[in-house]
C-alpha positions as CSV (number, residue, x, y, z in Angstrom):
1,M,-26.3,21.7,-48.9
2,N,-25.4,23.8,-52.0
3,S,-22.0,23.9,-53.7
4,T,-20.9,27.1,-51.9
5,K,-21.7,25.7,-48.5
6,K,-20.0,22.4,-49.3
7,W,-16.9,24.3,-50.4
8,L,-16.9,26.4,-47.2
9,A,-17.4,23.3,-45.1
10,G,-14.4,21.7,-46.8
11,V,-12.2,24.7,-46.1
12,A,-13.3,24.7,-42.4
13,F,-12.5,21.0,-42.2
14,V,-9.0,21.6,-43.6
15,A,-8.4,24.4,-41.1
16,L,-9.6,22.5,-38.1
17,A,-8.8,18.9,-38.9
18,P,-5.2,19.0,-37.4
19,F,-6.7,20.0,-34.0
20,A,-9.4,17.3,-34.0
21,S,-6.8,14.5,-33.9
22,A,-3.8,16.3,-32.3
23,A,-4.3,15.1,-28.7
24,P,-4.8,11.3,-28.5
25,N,-5.3,9.6,-25.1
26,L,-1.9,8.5,-23.9
27,I,-3.4,6.2,-21.3
28,V,-3.9,2.6,-22.1
29,N,-7.2,1.0,-20.9
30,G,-8.4,4.2,-19.2
31,S,-11.8,2.6,-18.5
32,F,-10.5,-0.8,-17.4
33,E,-12.5,-2.6,-20.1
34,S,-9.5,-4.7,-21.0
35,N,-8.7,-7.2,-18.3
36,S,-7.8,-10.8,-18.1
37,L,-10.6,-11.8,-15.7
38,N,-13.7,-11.7,-18.0
39,F,-15.7,-12.4,-14.9
40,T,-19.5,-12.2,-14.8
41,G,-19.9,-11.5,-11.0
42,S,-20.2,-8.1,-9.2
43,F,-16.6,-7.4,-8.5
44,S,-13.2,-9.0,-8.1
45,T,-10.4,-7.9,-5.7
46,L,-6.9,-7.4,-7.2
47,S,-3.9,-7.2,-5.0
48,A,-0.5,-5.6,-5.5
49,G,1.5,-7.3,-8.3
50,S,-1.6,-8.4,-10.2
51,N,-1.3,-7.9,-14.0
52,A,-5.0,-8.4,-14.6
53,L,-5.6,-4.8,-15.7
54,T,-4.1,-4.2,-19.1
55,G,-1.7,-1.2,-19.0
56,W,-2.0,-0.7,-15.3
57,T,0.3,-1.7,-12.3
58,I,-1.3,-2.3,-9.0
59,A,1.5,-0.8,-7.0
60,A,0.3,-1.2,-3.4
61,G,-2.6,-2.6,-1.4
62,S,-5.6,-3.8,-3.3
63,V,-8.5,-2.6,-5.5
64,D,-11.8,-3.9,-6.6
65,L,-12.5,-4.3,-10.3
66,I,-16.2,-3.5,-10.4
67,N,-18.5,-5.2,-13.0
68,K,-22.1,-5.4,-12.0
69,Y,-21.9,-4.0,-8.5
70,W,-22.7,-0.5,-9.6
71,T,-23.1,1.5,-12.8
72,A,-19.8,2.5,-14.5
73,S,-19.2,5.9,-15.8
74,Q,-18.0,4.5,-19.2
75,G,-18.3,0.9,-20.5
76,H,-18.9,-2.0,-18.1
77,Y,-16.0,-1.8,-15.6
78,S,-14.7,0.7,-13.0
79,L,-12.6,0.5,-9.9
80,D,-13.0,0.9,-6.2
81,L,-9.6,2.1,-5.1
82,S,-10.1,0.4,-1.7
83,G,-10.3,-3.4,-2.0
84,A,-9.3,-5.3,1.2
85,D,-7.3,-2.2,2.0
86,D,-6.4,1.1,0.2
87,G,-4.8,0.5,-3.2
88,T,-2.6,2.3,-5.6
89,I,-2.7,1.9,-9.4
90,S,-0.1,3.5,-11.8
91,Q,0.7,3.7,-15.4
92,S,3.8,5.2,-17.2
93,F,3.6,6.8,-20.6
94,A,5.9,8.7,-23.0
95,T,6.0,12.5,-22.7
96,V,8.0,15.4,-24.1
97,V,10.0,17.5,-21.7
98,G,8.4,20.9,-21.3
99,Q,5.1,19.9,-22.9
100,T,1.9,20.5,-20.9
101,Y,-0.6,17.7,-20.5
102,K,-4.1,17.4,-19.2
103,V,-5.2,14.6,-16.9
104,S,-8.9,13.8,-16.8
105,F,-10.8,11.2,-14.8
106,D,-14.3,10.4,-13.5
107,M,-14.8,9.8,-9.8
108,A,-17.6,8.8,-7.6
109,G,-17.7,6.8,-4.3
110,N,-18.7,3.4,-3.0
111,P,-22.1,4.2,-1.5
112,D,-21.8,1.4,1.1
113,G,-20.2,1.7,4.5
114,P,-20.6,4.3,7.2
115,D,-18.2,6.9,5.9
116,T,-20.0,9.1,3.2
117,T,-17.0,11.2,2.2
118,K,-14.4,9.4,0.0
119,Y,-10.8,10.5,-0.6
120,L,-8.4,10.1,-3.5
121,Q,-4.9,11.2,-4.2
122,V,-3.6,11.7,-7.7
123,G,0.1,11.8,-8.4
124,M,2.1,13.5,-11.1
125,S,4.4,16.5,-10.5
126,Q,1.9,17.5,-7.9
127,Q,-0.2,15.7,-5.3
128,P,-3.8,16.9,-5.4
129,I,-6.3,15.2,-3.1
130,Y,-9.9,15.0,-4.2
131,E,-13.0,14.1,-2.1
132,F,-16.5,12.9,-3.1
133,D,-19.7,12.9,-1.0
134,T,-21.8,9.9,-1.5
135,T,-24.8,11.3,0.3
136,G,-28.0,10.4,-1.7
137,K,-26.1,8.2,-4.1
138,N,-26.6,4.5,-4.8
139,H,-25.4,1.7,-7.1
140,A,-27.7,2.8,-9.9
141,N,-27.0,6.6,-9.4
142,M,-23.4,6.9,-8.6
143,G,-23.1,10.7,-9.4
144,W,-20.0,10.4,-11.5
145,T,-18.0,13.6,-11.6
146,T,-15.2,14.5,-14.1
147,K,-12.1,16.1,-12.6
148,S,-8.9,17.3,-14.4
149,F,-5.6,19.1,-13.8
150,V,-2.6,19.9,-15.9
151,F,1.1,19.2,-15.5
152,Q,4.3,19.9,-17.3
153,A,6.5,17.0,-18.2
154,V,10.0,17.0,-16.8
155,S,11.3,13.8,-18.4
156,G,10.7,11.6,-21.4
157,Q,8.4,9.3,-19.3
158,S,5.8,10.3,-16.8
159,T,3.9,8.2,-14.3
160,L,0.3,8.7,-13.2
161,H,-0.9,7.1,-10.1
162,F,-4.2,7.0,-8.1
163,T,-4.3,6.1,-4.4
164,G,-7.3,5.5,-2.2
165,L,-7.2,7.2,1.2
166,Q,-10.2,5.6,2.8
167,E,-8.8,3.2,5.4
168,S,-11.9,1.1,4.8
169,P,-13.1,-1.3,2.1
170,Y,-15.6,1.3,0.8
171,G,-13.5,3.7,-1.2
172,M,-13.3,6.1,-4.1
173,A,-14.7,4.9,-7.5
174,L,-12.6,5.6,-10.6
175,D,-13.2,5.4,-14.3
176,N,-12.6,7.0,-17.7
177,I,-9.0,8.2,-17.3
178,S,-7.2,10.1,-20.0
179,V,-4.0,12.1,-20.5
180,S,-3.6,14.3,-23.6
181,A,-1.2,17.0,-24.7
182,V,-2.4,20.6,-24.4
183,P,-1.9,22.5,-27.7
184,E,0.9,25.0,-27.5
185,P,0.1,28.8,-28.0
186,E,1.4,28.6,-31.6
187,S,-1.1,25.9,-32.3
188,F,-3.9,28.2,-31.2
189,A,-2.5,30.9,-33.5
190,M,-2.6,28.4,-36.4
191,L,-6.2,27.7,-35.5
192,L,-7.2,31.3,-35.5
193,A,-5.3,31.8,-38.8
194,G,-7.3,28.9,-40.2
195,L,-10.5,30.4,-39.1
196,G,-9.5,33.7,-40.6
197,L,-8.9,32.0,-43.9
198,V,-12.4,30.6,-43.7
199,G,-13.9,34.0,-43.0
200,A,-11.9,35.6,-45.9
201,A,-13.2,32.8,-48.2
202,V,-16.8,33.6,-47.2
203,R,-16.3,37.2,-48.0
204,R,-14.8,36.5,-51.4
205,K,-17.6,34.2,-52.3
206,R,-20.2,36.8,-51.3
207,N,-18.4,39.6,-53.2
208,A,-18.2,37.4,-56.3
209,A,-21.9,36.6,-56.1
210,S,-22.8,40.3,-56.0
211,F,-21.4,41.0,-59.4
């Protein structure tokens, strides 16, 4: 890379750097890798009140922490939201009133059991219900799918919860959860302005080189 290209790359980095790190994940342990079990088996059932999952509260029912039973979407662990019965997990995090946030998560379904369609409810300011068809899926090929939605915070603390709706031990699989702030319109304006500066710098360099 010549000196001009290096200089332009540096300008672009300065213009874009604030946006690369502006939206950290507000969720702790979104992939369930941090837990107090450190077990080597296929799965372990966790009931309401358990504090085995760092950052998460098992608010109702029970869930299965999956290790080797099927392939996770990220890392080694994932959840089946139906353990001995349908379970609910939740986590609270700091938010800014009026700020918009994006919730993202990966879902699949326990391929065992007679019911092929799995159901999941996600709670914030709204109550969307998601479903997943396990037809053709297996433990090695779970068919993980990423879903997302946005919400606007109404208080200084928001709570995200996931609830299995299966009414059987073979429920929705969950992994790779994140919540991040959505840049405000003025931030996009700053980004466009930064890109404009980069373009202007390119033109100046080219004009200078022509003399």
